[in-house]
C-alpha positions as CSV (number, residue, x, y, z in Angstrom):
1,M,0.0,0.0,0.0
2,T,1.3,3.4,-0.9
3,S,1.3,5.9,1.9
4,H,0.4,9.6,1.4
5,Q,1.8,12.1,3.7
6,L,-0.4,15.1,4.4
7,P,1.2,18.5,4.2
8,S,1.9,20.3,7.4
9,P,-0.8,22.8,8.4
10,C,2.0,25.3,8.9
11,S,3.8,24.7,5.6
12,C,2.7,28.1,4.2
13,S,4.0,31.5,5.1
14,R,2.1,34.0,7.0
15,R,1.5,36.1,3.8
16,E,0.1,33.0,2.0
17,A,-2.1,32.2,4.9
18,L,-3.6,35.7,4.9
19,L,-4.1,35.6,1.2
20,R,-5.9,32.3,1.3
21,T,-8.1,33.4,4.2
22,G,-9.0,36.6,2.3
23,L,-10.0,34.6,-0.8
24,G,-12.1,32.3,1.3
25,L,-14.0,35.2,2.9
26,G,-14.6,36.7,-0.6
27,W,-16.1,33.4,-1.8
28,L,-18.3,33.3,1.2
29,G,-19.6,36.7,0.3
30,A,-20.1,35.7,-3.3
31,A,-22.0,32.6,-2.2
32,S,-24.3,34.7,-0.2
33,L,-25.0,37.1,-3.1
34,L,-25.6,34.2,-5.5
35,E,-28.0,32.6,-3.0
36,R,-30.0,35.8,-2.8
37,E,-30.0,36.1,-6.6
38,A,-31.2,32.5,-7.0
39,R,-34.0,33.0,-4.5
40,A,-35.1,36.2,-6.4
41,A,-35.0,34.5,-9.7
42,A,-37.1,31.6,-8.4
43,S,-39.8,34.0,-7.1
44,A,-39.8,36.2,-10.2
45,P,-42.1,35.4,-13.2
46,A,-40.5,33.4,-16.0
47,A,-39.1,35.7,-18.7
48,A,-40.5,35.1,-22.2
49,A,-38.1,33.1,-24.3
50,P,-36.6,35.1,-27.2
51,P,-38.3,34.3,-30.6
52,R,-36.5,31.7,-32.7
53,T,-38.7,31.7,-35.7
54,L,-39.5,33.9,-38.7
55,A,-43.2,34.2,-37.8
56,A,-44.4,37.8,-38.1
57,R,-44.6,39.6,-34.7
58,P,-46.3,42.8,-33.7
59,P,-44.0,45.9,-33.3
60,H,-43.6,47.7,-30.0
61,F,-45.9,50.5,-31.3
62,P,-47.7,51.3,-34.6
63,A,-45.2,51.3,-37.4
64,R,-44.9,53.5,-40.4
65,A,-42.8,51.1,-42.4
66,R,-43.1,47.3,-42.8
67,A,-40.0,46.7,-44.9
68,V,-36.6,48.2,-45.7
69,I,-34.6,48.4,-48.9
70,H,-31.0,49.4,-48.0
71,I,-29.1,50.4,-51.1
72,F,-25.4,50.3,-50.0
73,A,-23.0,52.4,-52.0
74,N,-20.0,50.7,-50.5
75,G,-16.6,52.4,-50.6
76,G,-17.8,55.9,-49.5
77,P,-19.5,58.0,-52.3
78,S,-18.6,61.7,-52.3
79,H,-21.4,63.7,-50.8
80,L,-19.8,66.8,-52.4
81,D,-20.4,65.4,-55.9
82,T,-23.9,63.9,-55.3
83,F,-26.2,65.6,-52.8
84,D,-24.3,68.3,-50.9
85,R,-23.1,71.1,-53.2
86,K,-20.5,73.5,-51.8
87,V,-20.1,76.7,-53.7
88,E,-17.2,77.7,-51.4
89,L,-15.1,75.0,-52.8
90,E,-15.3,76.7,-56.2
91,K,-13.8,79.9,-54.6
92,Y,-10.8,78.0,-53.3
93,A,-10.3,75.9,-56.5
94,G,-6.7,74.8,-56.7
95,R,-5.7,76.7,-53.6
96,E,-5.0,75.7,-50.0
97,I,-8.1,76.0,-47.8
98,P,-7.7,78.2,-44.6
99,N,-7.5,75.4,-42.1
100,K,-5.6,72.1,-42.4
101,L,-8.1,69.2,-42.3
102,P,-7.3,66.2,-40.2
103,T,-7.6,63.7,-43.1
104,E,-6.4,60.1,-43.2
105,R,-3.7,60.8,-45.7
106,R,-1.9,63.7,-47.3
107,T,-4.3,66.0,-49.1
108,G,-3.8,69.2,-51.0
109,A,-5.8,72.1,-52.4
110,A,-9.6,72.4,-52.6
111,L,-11.2,70.2,-55.2
112,P,-14.5,71.7,-56.5
113,S,-17.0,69.2,-57.8
114,P,-16.6,68.6,-61.6
115,F,-20.4,67.9,-61.8
116,S,-23.2,70.5,-62.2
117,F,-26.0,70.7,-59.7
118,S,-29.6,71.8,-60.3
119,R,-32.7,72.2,-58.2
120,H,-35.6,69.8,-58.5
121,G,-39.3,69.6,-57.4
122,E,-41.2,71.9,-55.3
123,S,-38.7,71.4,-52.5
124,G,-35.9,72.8,-54.7
125,L,-33.6,70.1,-53.6
126,E,-30.1,70.4,-55.2
127,V,-28.9,67.2,-56.8
128,S,-25.9,66.5,-58.9
129,E,-26.3,65.6,-62.6
130,L,-25.1,62.2,-61.7
131,F,-28.5,61.3,-60.2
132,S,-31.0,62.8,-62.6
133,N,-33.4,59.8,-62.3
134,V,-33.2,59.9,-58.5
135,A,-33.8,63.7,-58.7
136,R,-37.2,63.1,-60.2
137,H,-38.3,62.0,-56.8
138,A,-36.8,65.0,-55.0
139,D,-40.0,65.8,-53.2
140,R,-40.1,62.2,-51.8
141,L,-36.5,62.3,-50.4
142,L,-35.2,63.1,-47.0
143,V,-31.6,64.1,-47.5
144,V,-29.5,63.9,-44.3
145,R,-26.4,66.0,-44.9
146,S,-25.0,65.9,-41.4
147,M,-24.1,62.2,-41.0
148,H,-20.9,61.3,-39.2
149,A,-19.1,58.1,-38.1
150,D,-16.2,57.2,-35.9
151,V,-13.1,56.5,-38.1
152,P,-12.1,57.0,-41.7
153,N,-11.4,53.4,-42.5
154,H,-13.6,51.1,-44.5
155,E,-13.8,48.0,-42.3
156,P,-14.8,49.6,-39.0
157,S,-17.1,52.1,-40.8
158,L,-18.9,49.2,-42.7
159,M,-19.4,47.4,-39.4
160,L,-20.7,50.5,-37.7
161,M,-23.2,51.2,-40.4
162,N,-24.4,47.6,-40.9
163,C,-24.0,46.2,-37.4
164,G,-23.7,49.1,-34.9
165,D,-20.2,48.2,-33.7
166,A,-17.0,49.2,-35.4
167,R,-14.8,46.5,-33.9
168,L,-16.6,43.3,-32.9
169,V,-18.8,41.0,-34.9
170,R,-22.4,41.9,-34.0
171,P,-25.8,41.1,-35.6
172,A,-26.5,43.1,-38.7
173,A,-29.4,45.6,-38.8
174,G,-31.4,43.2,-41.0
175,A,-30.9,40.5,-38.4
176,W,-32.2,42.7,-35.6
177,V,-35.2,43.8,-37.7
178,T,-36.2,40.2,-38.5
179,Y,-35.5,39.2,-34.8
180,G,-37.9,41.9,-33.7
181,L,-40.6,41.6,-36.4
182,G,-40.2,38.3,-38.1
183,T,-41.2,38.3,-41.7
184,E,-44.5,38.2,-43.7
185,N,-43.6,35.3,-46.0
186,Q,-42.5,32.0,-44.5
187,N,-41.4,30.7,-47.9
188,L,-38.6,33.3,-48.3
189,P,-35.8,34.5,-46.1
190,G,-36.6,37.5,-43.9
191,F,-33.3,39.2,-44.7
192,V,-31.6,39.0,-48.1
193,A,-28.3,40.6,-49.0
194,M,-27.5,40.9,-52.7
195,C,-24.0,41.7,-53.8
196,P,-22.9,41.0,-57.4
197,G,-19.6,39.2,-58.1
198,G,-18.6,38.2,-54.6
199,Y,-18.4,39.6,-51.1
200,P,-17.8,43.3,-50.1
201,I,-15.1,44.3,-47.6
202,K,-15.6,42.3,-44.3
203,G,-17.6,39.7,-46.3
204,T,-20.4,37.9,-44.5
205,E,-19.9,39.9,-41.3
206,N,-22.0,42.6,-43.0
207,W,-25.1,40.5,-42.7
208,R,-24.4,37.9,-40.0
209,S,-26.7,37.2,-37.1
210,A,-23.7,36.8,-34.7
211,F,-25.1,35.8,-31.3
212,L,-28.7,36.0,-32.5
213,P,-30.3,32.7,-33.5
214,G,-28.9,31.7,-36.9
215,I,-32.4,31.9,-38.6
216,Y,-32.0,35.7,-38.6
217,Q,-28.8,35.8,-40.7
218,G,-29.0,37.4,-44.1
219,T,-29.2,35.1,-47.1
220,Y,-26.5,36.1,-49.6
221,V,-27.4,36.2,-53.3
222,D,-24.8,36.8,-56.1
223,T,-26.8,39.0,-58.4
224,K,-24.1,39.0,-61.1
225,K,-25.7,35.7,-62.1
226,K,-28.8,35.7,-64.2
227,K,-30.4,32.3,-64.1
228,V,-32.6,31.4,-61.1
229,D,-30.8,28.1,-60.7
230,E,-27.5,30.0,-60.3
231,L,-28.9,32.8,-58.1
232,V,-30.4,30.3,-55.6
233,E,-28.4,27.1,-55.6
234,Y,-30.2,23.8,-55.3
235,I,-33.6,25.4,-55.9
236,R,-34.6,22.3,-57.7
237,H,-33.6,18.7,-56.8
238,P,-32.0,17.0,-59.8
239,F,-33.6,13.6,-59.1
240,L,-36.3,13.6,-56.4
241,D,-39.8,15.0,-56.8
242,R,-41.4,17.2,-54.1
243,E,-43.2,14.4,-52.3
244,A,-40.0,12.4,-51.9
245,Q,-38.1,15.4,-50.8
246,R,-40.7,16.2,-48.2
247,R,-40.4,12.7,-46.7
248,Q,-36.6,13.0,-46.7
249,L,-36.8,16.3,-44.9
250,D,-39.3,15.1,-42.4
251,L,-37.0,12.2,-41.5
252,T,-33.9,14.4,-41.2
253,A,-35.9,17.0,-39.1
254,A,-37.1,14.2,-36.7
255,L,-33.6,13.0,-36.2
256,D,-32.3,16.6,-35.6
257,R,-35.1,17.3,-33.1
258,R,-34.2,14.1,-31.2
259,H,-30.6,15.2,-31.2
260,L,-31.7,18.7,-30.0
261,E,-33.5,17.2,-27.0
262,S,-30.2,16.5,-25.4
263,R,-28.8,19.9,-26.3
264,P,-31.6,22.4,-25.6
265,H,-31.2,25.9,-27.2
266,D,-28.1,24.8,-29.3
267,P,-28.1,27.8,-31.7
268,Q,-26.2,26.0,-34.5
269,L,-28.5,23.0,-34.4
270,E,-31.6,25.1,-34.3
271,A,-30.3,27.2,-37.2
272,R,-29.6,24.0,-39.2
273,I,-33.1,22.7,-38.7
274,A,-34.7,26.1,-39.6
275,S,-32.5,26.6,-42.7
276,M,-33.4,23.1,-44.1
277,E,-37.1,23.8,-43.6
278,L,-36.7,27.3,-45.2
279,A,-34.7,25.8,-48.1
280,W,-37.6,23.4,-48.8
281,R,-40.2,26.1,-48.7
282,M,-38.1,28.4,-50.9
283,Q,-38.3,25.9,-53.7
284,A,-42.0,26.8,-54.1
285,E,-41.6,30.6,-54.2
286,A,-38.0,31.7,-54.7
287,G,-38.1,30.8,-58.4
288,D,-40.9,33.3,-59.0
289,A,-39.4,36.0,-56.7
290,F,-35.9,36.0,-58.3
291,D,-37.0,35.4,-61.9
292,V,-37.2,39.0,-63.3
293,S,-37.8,37.6,-66.8
294,R,-41.5,37.3,-65.7
295,E,-41.8,41.1,-65.7
296,P,-43.2,42.9,-68.7
297,A,-40.7,44.1,-71.3
298,H,-41.4,47.8,-70.6
299,V,-40.6,47.2,-66.9
300,L,-37.3,45.5,-67.7
301,A,-36.4,48.4,-70.0
302,R,-37.0,51.0,-67.3
303,Y,-34.7,49.2,-64.8
304,G,-32.0,48.3,-67.4
305,D,-30.6,45.0,-68.6
306,D,-27.6,45.1,-66.3
307,V,-26.6,44.0,-62.8
308,Q,-28.0,47.0,-60.9
309,G,-31.2,46.9,-62.9
310,R,-31.8,43.2,-62.1
311,Q,-31.0,43.5,-58.4
312,M,-33.2,46.6,-57.9
313,L,-36.0,44.8,-59.6
314,I,-35.5,41.7,-57.4
315,A,-35.5,43.9,-54.4
316,R,-38.9,45.3,-55.3
317,R,-40.2,41.8,-56.0
318,L,-38.9,40.5,-52.7
319,V,-40.5,43.3,-50.7
320,E,-43.8,42.7,-52.6
321,R,-43.7,39.2,-51.4
322,G,-43.2,40.1,-47.7
323,V,-39.5,40.0,-47.2
324,R,-38.7,42.2,-44.3
325,Y,-35.1,43.6,-45.1
326,V,-33.4,43.7,-48.4
327,Q,-29.8,45.0,-48.8
328,V,-28.6,45.9,-52.3
329,W,-24.8,46.3,-52.6
330,H,-23.3,48.1,-55.6
331,G,-20.6,45.5,-55.9
332,K,-17.9,43.5,-54.2
333,G,-14.9,45.3,-52.7
334,Q,-15.5,49.0,-52.3
335,P,-16.3,50.4,-55.8
336,W,-17.2,53.9,-54.7
337,D,-13.7,54.4,-53.2
338,S,-12.5,57.1,-55.7
339,H,-9.1,58.1,-54.4
340,D,-8.3,59.3,-57.9
341,Q,-10.2,60.0,-61.2
342,I,-13.3,60.9,-59.2
343,E,-15.0,62.5,-62.2
344,K,-14.5,59.3,-64.4
345,N,-15.3,56.8,-61.6
346,H,-18.2,58.5,-60.0
347,R,-19.8,59.2,-63.4
348,R,-19.5,55.5,-64.2
349,L,-20.8,54.3,-60.9
350,A,-23.8,56.6,-60.8
351,G,-24.5,55.6,-64.4
352,E,-24.7,52.0,-63.3
353,C,-27.3,52.6,-60.7
354,D,-29.2,55.9,-61.1
355,R,-31.7,54.6,-63.7
356,A,-32.4,51.4,-61.6
357,I,-32.9,53.4,-58.4
358,G,-35.2,55.8,-60.2
359,A,-37.2,52.9,-61.6
360,L,-37.4,51.3,-58.1
361,L,-38.9,54.5,-56.6
362,D,-41.3,54.8,-59.6
363,D,-42.6,51.3,-59.0
364,L,-42.9,51.7,-55.2
365,V,-45.0,54.8,-55.8
366,G,-47.0,53.3,-58.6
367,L,-47.8,50.1,-56.6
368,G,-48.7,52.1,-53.4
369,M,-45.7,50.5,-51.6
370,L,-43.5,53.5,-50.8
371,E,-45.5,54.6,-47.8
372,S,-44.8,51.2,-46.1
373,T,-41.3,50.7,-47.5
374,L,-38.3,52.6,-46.1
375,V,-35.6,53.1,-48.8
376,L,-32.1,54.1,-47.6
377,W,-29.2,55.0,-49.8
378,G,-25.6,55.8,-48.8
379,G,-22.2,54.5,-47.9
380,E,-20.1,54.0,-44.8
381,F,-18.6,57.6,-44.9
382,G,-18.0,60.5,-47.3
383,R,-15.0,62.1,-48.9
384,T,-12.8,65.1,-48.4
385,P,-13.2,68.5,-50.0
386,T,-9.5,68.5,-50.8
387,V,-7.7,66.5,-53.4
388,E,-5.8,63.5,-52.3
389,L,-2.1,63.6,-53.2
390,P,-0.1,60.7,-54.6
391,N,1.8,58.9,-51.8
392,D,3.7,55.7,-51.6
393,G,1.5,52.7,-50.7
394,T,-1.9,54.4,-51.4
395,G,-2.2,53.5,-55.1
396,V,-3.0,57.1,-55.9
397,K,-1.4,58.0,-59.2
398,E,-2.5,61.6,-59.8
399,P,-4.3,64.3,-57.7
400,S,-7.8,63.8,-59.1
401,G,-9.7,62.2,-56.3
402,R,-10.8,62.5,-52.7
403,D,-9.8,60.7,-49.5
404,H,-12.0,59.1,-46.8
405,N,-14.0,61.5,-44.6
406,H,-16.1,60.3,-41.6
407,H,-16.6,63.7,-40.1
408,G,-19.4,64.6,-42.5
409,F,-21.4,62.8,-45.3
410,T,-24.8,62.3,-46.7
411,V,-27.5,59.6,-46.9
412,W,-31.0,59.9,-48.2
413,M,-34.2,58.1,-47.3
414,A,-37.6,57.8,-49.0
415,G,-41.0,56.4,-47.9
416,G,-41.7,54.6,-44.7
417,G,-42.8,57.7,-42.8
418,V,-39.8,60.1,-43.3
419,R,-40.3,63.8,-43.8
420,A,-40.3,64.0,-47.6
421,G,-38.8,66.8,-49.6
422,T,-36.6,67.9,-46.8
423,V,-32.9,68.5,-46.2
424,Y,-31.8,67.7,-42.6
425,G,-28.6,69.1,-41.1
426,A,-25.6,70.5,-42.9
427,T,-21.8,70.2,-43.1
428,D,-19.6,73.3,-42.9
429,E,-19.1,75.7,-45.8
430,L,-16.4,73.3,-47.3
431,G,-18.4,70.1,-46.7
432,F,-15.8,68.6,-44.3
433,K,-17.6,68.3,-41.0
434,A,-21.2,67.9,-39.9
435,V,-21.9,71.2,-38.0
436,E,-25.7,71.6,-38.1
437,K,-27.9,69.0,-36.4
438,P,-25.3,66.2,-36.6
439,V,-26.6,62.7,-36.9
440,H,-24.4,59.8,-35.8
441,V,-24.9,56.4,-37.4
442,H,-26.5,55.1,-34.2
443,D,-29.1,57.9,-34.4
444,L,-29.8,56.8,-38.0
445,Q,-30.3,53.2,-36.8
446,A,-32.5,54.3,-33.9
447,T,-34.7,56.3,-36.3
448,M,-34.9,53.5,-38.8
449,L,-36.1,51.1,-36.1
450,H,-38.6,53.6,-34.8
451,L,-40.1,53.9,-38.3
452,L,-40.5,50.1,-38.2
453,G,-42.3,50.4,-34.8
454,L,-39.4,49.2,-32.8
455,D,-37.9,50.9,-29.7
456,H,-34.2,50.6,-30.2
457,T,-33.7,50.5,-26.4
458,R,-36.1,47.6,-26.0
459,L,-35.0,45.5,-28.9
460,T,-32.3,43.6,-27.0
461,F,-30.8,40.1,-26.7
462,R,-29.1,38.7,-23.6
463,H,-25.6,37.5,-24.4
464,S,-22.5,37.1,-22.3
465,G,-24.2,38.4,-19.2
466,R,-25.7,41.6,-20.6
467,D,-28.3,42.9,-23.0
468,F,-27.1,43.9,-26.4
469,R,-28.9,46.0,-29.0
470,L,-28.2,47.4,-32.5
471,T,-27.3,50.9,-31.2
472,D,-25.1,49.5,-28.3
473,V,-25.6,52.1,-25.5
474,H,-26.0,55.1,-27.9
475,G,-28.4,56.5,-30.4
476,N,-31.5,58.8,-30.3
477,V,-34.5,58.9,-32.6
478,V,-34.3,62.1,-34.7
479,T,-38.0,63.1,-34.5
480,D,-37.5,66.0,-36.9
481,M,-36.8,63.4,-39.7
482,L,-40.3,61.9,-39.2
483,A,-43.4,62.9,-41.1
């Protein structure tokens, strides 16, 4: 038999003895607190379990909008060349401006917009020649010229605009909206993200559900593809008919549910079960929703036979069918990031989407859908009023573009209860910084949720010991932007 000698009760120093005693007293205090919390929890009414389905749910209060189409001009379009004309820049053309701007990289003299502006509608809204089709709807637009973000970098600014946090992976706005409201069509995803040709900067993090149940994650669609079978993979089974597929799915779901019984509230397993059921239901309706060839020829002509035309038309068709949140990306990467040749690049980019956006607004008005659909256009930040100078490592070849600018930029909204035909806020005389009625990204998100009937402070999810929300601990509803 092996003998075990116990350590001497006095084998530790006096300092170690005091330390161990102190820790023990701390744990006694913690045990007392935990016991009181446990008794309080036992006597409190059971909290409602967070929703884990896409079933439609009532908002916190009467909503103005029931769906969102977010047109994301990723890369940072120049507000100075689109919706925020600055005459003062023309006075300083080619000259240094009075104050040095805290830009991301080395910039030079003032760069006036190479595009002409004109006033439109009864509101007299000034819009660049780049967006002549959008300008037809000037009296339906709310143009927010006093947006500002936190940093002048794409990745954190994309995350802030889409997910409410510039650093950590958080649920996207579309995931929060479908978590709060569900969706009106159980045969289609509640949240669809369309980006042609691949992923944008930060990839799927832009539409992830993160710690929310996986059923609220955005469904990615590559709208560079035309055929429905390519847009939505496996929309038709190559061998089995629908009856056989249903039996196969029922068997798989039964096995998954049995597996789930031993792992209650396993988010990955729950998401797998829900996604398989949704994929089955999508076979019945997705083909119709994504097949724009079913539209009349004159409608296709108005949108344009190109990528932006197709995806704007798909966005309208999805919202018509009850999809809650549709995000339309201009393209992979950051196409609006015009560090040089801004006249050439912005003219090309606006030419790719202006007609399609105008047609989308036309249809939403004609179909009586604009009042209940919130349309949001913009990027993650704006651009500087000064020209960006060539510098090693930036890729800038000539002084003909603008650098990133998070201090002031523009977004516009239409429909969904916004105050139409209105300009809200302003940047300074050069267009660098939001100085009049500044609106932070969190304020924009709080206002969007409010239009959907959701209180941004109540739309929360318990994770890692605290309640999270889209606006973190910030954000205020901008009531002057509401109709």
